[in-house]
C-alpha positions as CSV (number, residue, x, y, z in Angstrom):
1,X,-3.7,-11.4,-23.9
2,X,-4.1,-10.5,-27.5
3,X,-7.5,-8.6,-28.6
4,X,-8.4,-11.6,-30.9
5,X,-7.9,-14.0,-28.2
6,X,-10.1,-12.0,-25.9
7,X,-12.8,-12.0,-28.5
8,X,-12.6,-15.5,-29.0
9,X,-13.5,-16.0,-25.4
10,X,-16.8,-17.3,-24.6
11,X,-19.4,-14.9,-23.1
12,X,-20.7,-15.5,-19.6
13,X,-23.1,-13.9,-17.3
14,X,-21.4,-12.4,-14.1
15,X,-22.3,-15.0,-11.3
16,X,-22.8,-14.3,-7.7
17,X,-25.6,-12.1,-6.1
18,X,-26.2,-9.8,-3.0
19,X,-28.6,-11.6,-1.0
20,X,-31.5,-9.9,0.8
21,X,-31.5,-6.0,0.9
22,X,-29.7,-4.9,3.9
23,X,-29.4,-8.0,5.5
24,X,-27.2,-9.6,2.9
25,X,-24.7,-6.8,3.1
26,X,-24.7,-7.7,6.8
27,X,-24.3,-11.2,6.5
28,X,-21.3,-11.0,3.8
29,X,-19.6,-8.2,6.1
30,X,-19.9,-10.9,9.2
31,X,-18.4,-13.4,6.9
32,X,-15.6,-11.2,5.5
33,X,-14.6,-10.0,9.1
34,X,-15.4,-12.9,11.3
35,X,-16.5,-16.2,10.0
36,X,-14.3,-16.7,7.1
37,X,-11.8,-13.8,7.2
38,X,-11.0,-11.4,3.8
39,X,-9.1,-14.4,1.8
40,X,-11.5,-17.2,2.3
41,X,-14.1,-14.9,2.0
42,X,-13.0,-14.4,-1.7
43,X,-11.3,-17.8,-2.3
44,X,-14.8,-19.7,-1.2
45,X,-16.5,-17.7,-3.7
46,X,-14.2,-18.5,-6.6
47,X,-14.9,-22.4,-6.0
48,X,-18.4,-21.9,-5.7
49,X,-18.9,-19.9,-8.7
50,X,-15.7,-21.5,-10.8
51,X,-14.9,-17.7,-11.5
52,X,-12.6,-15.2,-10.5
53,X,-15.0,-12.4,-11.8
54,X,-18.1,-12.6,-9.6
55,X,-20.7,-10.4,-7.6
56,X,-20.6,-9.7,-3.8
57,X,-20.9,-7.1,-1.5
58,X,-18.0,-5.5,0.1
59,X,-17.8,-3.8,3.7
60,X,-18.7,-1.6,5.4
61,X,-22.3,-1.9,4.5
62,X,-25.5,-0.2,5.4
63,X,-25.1,2.9,7.4
64,X,-21.6,3.9,5.7
65,X,-21.6,2.4,2.2
66,X,-23.2,4.4,-0.6
67,X,-23.6,0.8,-2.2
68,X,-22.1,-2.2,-1.2
69,X,-22.3,-4.0,-4.3
70,X,-19.6,-4.6,-6.6
71,X,-18.4,-7.0,-9.3
72,X,-15.3,-8.7,-7.7
73,X,-12.1,-9.2,-9.8
74,X,-9.4,-11.5,-8.7
75,X,-7.4,-12.5,-11.4
76,X,-4.2,-10.8,-12.9
77,X,-6.1,-10.2,-16.3
78,X,-9.4,-8.7,-15.2
79,X,-7.5,-6.9,-12.3
80,X,-5.9,-4.6,-14.9
81,X,-9.3,-3.2,-15.9
82,X,-9.1,-1.1,-13.0
83,X,-6.2,1.2,-14.1
84,X,-8.1,2.2,-17.3
85,X,-9.3,5.3,-16.5
86,X,-11.1,5.7,-20.0
87,X,-13.1,3.1,-18.7
88,X,-13.5,3.4,-15.1
89,X,-14.1,6.5,-12.9
90,X,-11.8,6.9,-9.6
91,X,-13.6,9.6,-8.1
92,X,-14.0,9.1,-4.1
93,X,-13.2,5.5,-4.7
94,X,-10.0,5.5,-2.7
95,X,-11.7,3.1,0.1
96,X,-14.1,1.6,-1.6
97,X,-17.6,1.7,-1.1
98,X,-17.1,4.0,2.0
99,X,-15.6,7.4,2.2
100,X,-14.5,9.1,5.2
101,X,-15.5,12.5,6.1
102,X,-13.7,15.4,4.6
103,X,-13.4,16.6,8.0
104,X,-10.0,14.9,8.2
105,X,-8.6,16.7,5.2
106,X,-9.5,20.1,6.2
107,X,-13.0,20.1,4.0
108,X,-11.1,19.1,1.0
109,X,-11.5,16.1,-1.1
110,X,-7.5,15.4,-1.2
111,X,-6.1,14.3,-4.9
112,X,-6.1,10.6,-4.0
113,X,-10.0,10.7,-4.2
114,X,-10.3,12.9,-7.4
115,X,-10.8,11.4,-11.1
116,X,-8.0,12.3,-13.4
117,X,-11.0,14.0,-15.3
118,X,-11.4,16.7,-12.4
119,X,-9.2,19.8,-13.1
120,X,-7.5,19.8,-9.5
121,X,-6.2,16.1,-10.2
122,X,-3.5,17.3,-12.8
123,X,-2.3,20.3,-10.6
124,X,-2.0,18.3,-7.5
125,X,-0.5,15.3,-9.1
126,X,2.1,17.5,-10.8
127,X,2.7,19.2,-7.6
128,X,3.1,16.0,-6.1
129,X,5.5,14.7,-8.7
130,X,7.3,18.0,-9.1
131,X,8.2,18.1,-5.5
132,X,9.5,14.5,-5.1
133,X,11.5,15.3,-8.3
134,X,13.1,18.5,-6.6
135,X,13.9,16.2,-3.4
136,X,15.7,13.3,-5.2
137,X,19.2,13.9,-3.9
138,X,17.9,14.0,-0.1
139,X,16.5,10.5,-0.6
140,X,19.6,8.5,0.4
141,X,21.4,10.5,2.9
142,X,18.2,11.0,4.9
143,X,17.1,7.3,4.7
144,X,20.6,6.4,5.4
145,X,20.3,8.4,8.7
146,X,17.2,7.1,9.6
147,X,18.3,3.5,9.4
148,X,21.3,4.3,11.6
149,X,19.0,5.1,14.6
150,X,16.8,2.0,14.1
151,X,20.1,-0.3,13.9
152,X,20.6,1.4,17.4
153,X,17.3,0.4,18.6
154,X,17.1,-2.9,17.4
155,X,20.6,-4.0,18.7
156,X,20.0,-2.5,22.3
157,X,16.7,-4.2,22.7
158,X,17.8,-7.6,21.2
159,X,20.7,-7.1,23.8
160,X,18.8,-6.0,26.7
161,X,15.4,-8.0,26.2
162,X,16.3,-10.7,23.7
163,X,13.7,-9.7,21.2
164,X,13.0,-6.2,19.5
165,X,9.4,-5.4,18.0
166,X,10.5,-3.8,14.7
167,X,7.1,-1.8,13.7
168,X,7.4,0.7,16.4
169,X,11.1,1.5,15.4
170,X,10.2,1.3,11.7
171,X,7.2,3.8,12.5
172,X,9.6,6.3,14.1
173,X,12.1,6.0,11.5
174,X,9.5,6.5,8.7
175,X,7.9,9.4,10.5
176,X,11.4,10.9,10.7
177,X,12.3,10.7,7.0
178,X,8.9,12.0,5.8
179,X,8.9,14.9,8.2
180,X,12.6,15.9,7.1
181,X,12.0,15.2,3.7
182,X,9.0,17.5,3.2
183,X,9.8,20.0,6.1
184,X,13.0,20.2,6.2
185,X,13.7,19.7,10.0
186,X,13.3,17.0,12.5
187,X,10.2,16.3,14.2
188,X,11.9,16.2,17.4
189,X,11.8,20.2,17.3
190,X,7.7,19.7,17.3
191,X,5.5,18.0,19.6
192,X,4.9,15.4,16.8
193,X,5.1,11.5,16.5
194,X,4.2,8.8,14.3
195,X,0.9,8.3,16.9
196,X,-0.6,11.6,15.2
197,X,-0.4,10.1,12.0
198,X,-1.7,6.4,13.5
199,X,-4.5,8.0,15.2
200,X,-5.6,10.3,12.3
201,X,-5.3,6.7,10.1
202,X,-7.6,4.9,12.0
203,X,-10.2,7.5,12.2
204,X,-10.6,7.2,8.5
205,X,-9.9,3.2,8.2
206,X,-11.5,2.0,11.0
207,X,-14.7,0.8,9.3
208,X,-12.6,-1.7,6.7
209,X,-10.7,-3.0,9.9
210,X,-11.2,-5.6,12.3
211,X,-9.8,-4.9,15.9
212,X,-9.9,-8.7,17.0
213,X,-10.1,-7.8,20.7
214,X,-9.9,-10.4,22.8
215,X,-13.3,-11.5,25.1
216,X,-15.2,-9.0,22.3
217,X,-17.9,-11.0,20.6
218,X,-17.2,-10.2,16.7
219,X,-20.9,-9.0,16.2
220,X,-20.4,-6.5,19.3
221,X,-17.2,-5.2,17.6
222,X,-19.2,-5.5,14.0
223,X,-22.0,-3.2,15.5
224,X,-19.9,-0.3,16.8
225,X,-17.0,-0.2,14.4
226,X,-18.9,-0.9,11.1
227,X,-21.9,0.9,11.4
228,X,-20.8,4.5,12.7
229,X,-18.1,6.7,11.6
230,X,-15.5,7.7,14.1
231,X,-15.9,11.4,14.5
232,X,-13.4,14.0,13.5
233,X,-13.5,15.8,16.7
234,X,-11.7,12.8,18.7
235,X,-8.2,13.3,16.4
236,X,-8.9,17.2,15.6
237,X,-6.4,18.3,17.9
238,X,-3.4,15.8,16.7
239,X,-4.4,16.7,13.0
240,X,-4.3,20.6,13.8
241,X,-0.9,20.2,15.3
242,X,0.2,18.0,12.0
243,X,-1.1,20.7,9.6
244,X,0.5,23.7,11.4
245,X,3.8,22.1,11.5
246,X,3.9,21.5,7.9
247,X,2.1,25.1,7.5
248,X,5.0,26.5,9.4
249,X,7.9,24.2,8.0
250,X,6.9,23.5,4.2
251,X,6.7,27.2,3.1
252,X,8.6,26.6,0.0
253,X,6.7,23.7,-1.1
254,X,3.4,25.6,-0.5
255,X,4.4,28.8,-2.3
256,X,5.1,26.5,-5.3
257,X,1.9,25.2,-5.1
258,X,0.2,28.5,-4.8
259,X,2.2,29.4,-8.2
260,X,0.5,26.2,-9.9
261,X,-2.9,28.0,-8.9
262,X,-3.9,26.2,-5.6
263,X,-5.2,27.9,-2.5
264,X,-2.7,27.9,0.2
265,X,-4.5,25.9,2.9
266,X,-5.6,23.4,0.1
267,X,-2.0,22.6,-0.6
268,X,-1.2,22.2,3.1
269,X,-4.0,19.5,3.7
270,X,-3.1,17.6,0.6
271,X,0.4,17.9,1.8
272,X,-0.4,16.4,5.2
273,X,-2.3,13.6,3.3
274,X,0.7,12.9,1.1
275,X,3.0,12.7,4.2
276,X,0.4,10.8,6.3
277,X,-1.9,8.3,4.2
278,X,0.6,8.0,1.3
279,X,3.9,8.2,2.5
280,X,4.3,7.5,6.2
281,X,1.0,4.9,5.9
282,X,2.4,3.0,3.0
283,X,5.7,2.5,4.9
284,X,4.1,1.3,7.9
285,X,2.7,-1.4,5.6
286,X,5.6,-2.2,3.6
287,X,8.7,-2.0,5.8
288,X,7.6,-4.5,8.1
289,X,6.7,-6.8,5.2
290,X,9.9,-6.3,3.5
291,X,11.7,-7.9,7.0
292,X,9.0,-10.4,7.2
293,X,9.6,-12.1,4.0
294,X,13.2,-11.6,3.7
295,X,13.7,-12.5,7.5
296,X,11.8,-15.7,6.9
297,X,13.6,-16.7,3.5
298,X,16.6,-18.1,5.7
299,X,20.4,-17.6,5.8
300,X,20.9,-19.3,2.0
301,X,18.9,-15.8,0.8
302,X,20.6,-13.5,3.4
303,X,24.0,-14.8,2.3
304,X,23.2,-14.4,-1.4
305,X,22.0,-10.8,-0.8
306,X,24.9,-10.0,1.6
307,X,27.5,-11.0,-1.5
308,X,25.4,-8.9,-4.0
309,X,25.1,-6.1,-2.0
310,X,28.7,-5.8,-0.4
311,X,30.4,-6.3,-4.0
312,X,28.3,-3.5,-5.5
313,X,28.8,-1.0,-2.8
314,X,32.9,-1.8,-2.6
315,X,33.0,-0.6,-6.1
316,X,30.5,1.9,-6.2
317,X,29.5,3.2,-2.8
318,X,25.9,3.4,-1.6
319,X,24.7,5.3,-4.7
320,X,21.8,4.6,-7.4
321,X,24.6,3.5,-9.6
322,X,25.5,0.6,-6.8
323,X,21.6,0.2,-6.3
324,X,21.3,-0.6,-10.0
325,X,23.9,-3.4,-10.2
326,X,21.8,-5.7,-7.5
327,X,19.2,-7.7,-9.5
328,X,18.7,-10.0,-6.8
329,X,18.2,-7.2,-4.3
330,X,15.6,-5.5,-6.7
331,X,13.9,-8.9,-7.2
332,X,13.4,-9.8,-3.6
333,X,11.7,-6.0,-3.3
334,X,9.1,-6.7,-6.1
335,X,8.3,-10.0,-4.7
336,X,7.4,-8.6,-1.6
337,X,5.1,-6.1,-3.0
338,X,3.8,-8.9,-5.1
339,X,3.2,-11.5,-2.1
340,X,1.8,-8.7,0.3
341,X,1.1,-5.6,-1.5
342,X,0.7,-2.4,0.7
343,X,-2.8,-1.5,-0.5
344,X,-4.9,-4.8,-1.2
345,X,-8.0,-3.3,-2.5
346,X,-8.5,-1.3,-6.0
347,X,-12.0,0.0,-6.8
348,X,-13.4,1.7,-10.0
349,X,-16.8,2.6,-11.4
350,X,-17.8,2.1,-14.9
351,X,-18.1,5.0,-17.1
352,X,-19.9,2.9,-19.6
353,X,-20.9,-0.3,-20.9
354,X,-18.2,-2.6,-21.9
355,X,-16.5,-6.2,-21.8
356,X,-14.0,-7.6,-19.7
357,X,-12.2,-10.8,-19.5
358,X,-10.3,-13.0,-17.2
359,X,-8.5,-16.3,-18.7
360,X,-11.5,-18.1,-19.7
361,X,-14.6,-15.7,-20.3
362,X,-15.5,-12.4,-21.2
363,X,-18.2,-10.5,-19.2
364,X,-20.5,-7.5,-19.9
365,X,-20.1,-4.7,-17.2
366,X,-22.8,-2.4,-16.7
367,X,-22.4,1.6,-16.8
368,X,-22.6,2.6,-13.1
369,X,-21.3,-0.8,-11.8
370,X,-18.4,-0.6,-9.0
371,X,-15.8,-2.8,-9.9
372,X,-13.6,-4.1,-7.1
373,X,-9.9,-5.7,-7.2
374,X,-8.6,-7.9,-4.2
375,X,-4.8,-7.7,-5.3
376,X,-3.6,-10.2,-2.7
377,X,-5.2,-12.8,-4.9
378,X,-5.0,-11.3,-8.4
379,X,-1.0,-11.2,-7.8
380,X,-0.7,-14.8,-7.0
381,X,-2.7,-15.7,-10.1
382,X,-1.5,-19.5,-10.8
383,X,-1.7,-18.8,-14.7
384,X,0.9,-16.1,-14.4
385,X,3.1,-17.0,-11.1
386,X,4.8,-20.2,-10.6
387,X,4.3,-21.5,-6.8
388,X,2.2,-18.1,-6.5
389,X,2.0,-18.6,-2.8
390,X,5.9,-19.0,-2.4
391,X,8.1,-16.0,-1.8
392,X,10.4,-16.9,-4.6
393,X,13.5,-13.9,-3.9
394,X,15.1,-13.9,-7.3
395,X,11.4,-14.4,-9.3
396,X,12.0,-11.2,-11.3
397,X,15.5,-11.7,-12.3
398,X,16.5,-11.9,-15.9
399,X,13.6,-13.4,-18.1
400,X,11.6,-12.8,-14.9
401,X,11.6,-9.2,-15.4
402,X,8.5,-9.6,-17.8
403,X,6.5,-10.6,-14.9
404,X,6.7,-7.0,-13.6
405,X,3.5,-6.3,-15.9
406,X,1.7,-8.1,-13.2
407,X,3.1,-6.6,-10.1
408,X,0.0,-4.0,-9.3
409,X,0.8,-2.7,-5.7
410,X,1.2,0.9,-7.1
411,X,-2.5,1.1,-8.6
412,X,-0.8,0.3,-11.9
413,X,1.6,-1.9,-13.5
414,X,5.2,-1.8,-12.4
415,X,6.2,-1.1,-15.7
416,X,4.0,1.6,-16.1
417,X,5.0,5.2,-15.0
418,X,2.9,7.7,-12.8
419,X,1.9,10.8,-14.4
420,X,-0.7,13.8,-13.6
421,X,-3.1,12.1,-15.8
422,X,-3.1,8.6,-14.1
423,X,-4.0,7.2,-10.6
424,X,-0.6,5.4,-10.1
425,X,1.3,6.1,-6.9
426,X,3.3,9.5,-7.6
427,X,5.8,8.0,-4.8
428,X,5.9,4.5,-6.5
429,X,9.5,4.6,-7.5
430,X,10.6,6.1,-4.2
431,X,9.0,3.3,-2.6
432,X,11.0,0.8,-4.5
433,X,14.3,2.8,-3.9
434,X,13.7,2.8,0.1
435,X,13.0,-1.1,0.2
436,X,16.0,-1.7,-1.8
437,X,18.0,0.6,0.6
438,X,16.9,-0.9,3.8
439,X,18.0,-4.3,2.4
440,X,21.5,-2.5,1.5
441,X,21.7,-1.2,4.9
442,X,20.8,-4.2,6.8
443,X,23.3,-6.2,4.9
444,X,26.2,-4.1,5.1
445,X,25.6,-4.5,8.7
446,X,24.3,-8.0,9.5
447,X,25.0,-11.5,7.9
448,X,21.8,-13.0,8.8
449,X,18.7,-12.3,11.3
450,X,15.5,-14.1,12.7
451,X,12.3,-12.7,13.1
452,X,8.8,-13.6,14.5
453,X,6.0,-12.6,12.7
454,X,2.0,-12.2,12.8
455,X,-1.0,-10.6,11.2
456,X,-2.0,-7.0,12.7
457,X,-4.6,-4.0,11.9
458,X,-2.5,-2.6,8.8
459,X,0.0,-5.4,7.5
460,X,2.2,-7.8,9.6
461,X,4.1,-7.4,12.7
462,X,8.0,-8.2,12.9
463,X,10.1,-9.1,15.9
464,X,13.5,-9.6,15.6
465,X,14.7,-12.5,17.9
466,X,18.4,-12.3,16.6
467,X,20.9,-10.5,14.8
468,X,24.4,-11.7,13.7
469,X,26.8,-8.4,12.9
470,X,28.8,-8.4,9.9
471,X,32.6,-8.4,10.5
472,X,34.7,-7.7,7.6
473,X,37.5,-10.0,6.9
474,X,35.7,-13.1,8.7
């Protein structure tokens, strides 16, 4: 949208309110988690206010939230405001209106909680980008090694039990990959496993979840889960083991961090956060989503992907050059990241008074207001995407590549580049690479597969019901 067109948009007061103090946020929280659910919580307000920009409360609310009041942005245009760090501050807003205790990160505010204006941000983000650049030759061989073990597990379980739960196998493979990449050895040489990260993640994110435990009324779960922080001492032992493993095994990376001016323990806590929250936590969500959507795409999609992948690999092997010859595979990955983004929320606090726009109106934002974007709706904006709720694997092929400006999963546009000065995910390109590589490995080995899916705490669950092996020559 051009600036001249933006200036022509009619001004409108931001609709919506926050209800009665204290009770309004609790009422909205119950609606959000229980009576309406996440998506309906927002779509009902879009319909009520006839606006994709409105005011509401965001959980967890009283007792844990500093201020639950937000201006909600749920269209592809206004959502982009959240990437403009000249207008919005990103200090301590990773989890929105709630921030976990820094006990979970060694007493430090890790890079994800820092605003780019804070001196430590550039140093830490630069450290992340540097270590990923130095490790780039390890990405493909390490991931292929992990996928080989995952396939063995899938096939054994499908043959013996008739089904295989992909998430557990994927978590183990992801943990192995991250640990080998950063620490240079297998976690089997330690007492660590993915559950160590799972417990640590849950301790931080529990107030933003609902467990849906059978026979437990929603208001009972709500009282305990959303009013009280889970104390760090419950996961302290597991976290200390993780910290010690990284401290003992990633010494060369920590040496580099010290040369940049970081304290060694601060660098190590940030490295654990990068490994557990950013990398493992992201893979825990995105890999099942990948197999869910491609799996439900059916045999015709599988046939097309297999033909493209096998032709490219036959000519160039499993290399970056081959991956770049797979437009459908790459598009399918972007479509998964659009339709089920691994991070559904983005926040930012207004640094000054300024105007924002959606498709129809302009709105005045006041300094200090918290802006919130719900990405699963913003990236299904019907003004941008045709059939936005449908998984269209070739959406980003050819002319469709122009739509990548509206794929936001990485805390930035897909066409943007992570730098030390912005808040875009430092591993953005690595995530896309690994997702493409996962599809390559699958269709080099299998012709098609069937899955059963469901919604769980962090994303989707995927259960394999069948695997049809590829037999060359048939």
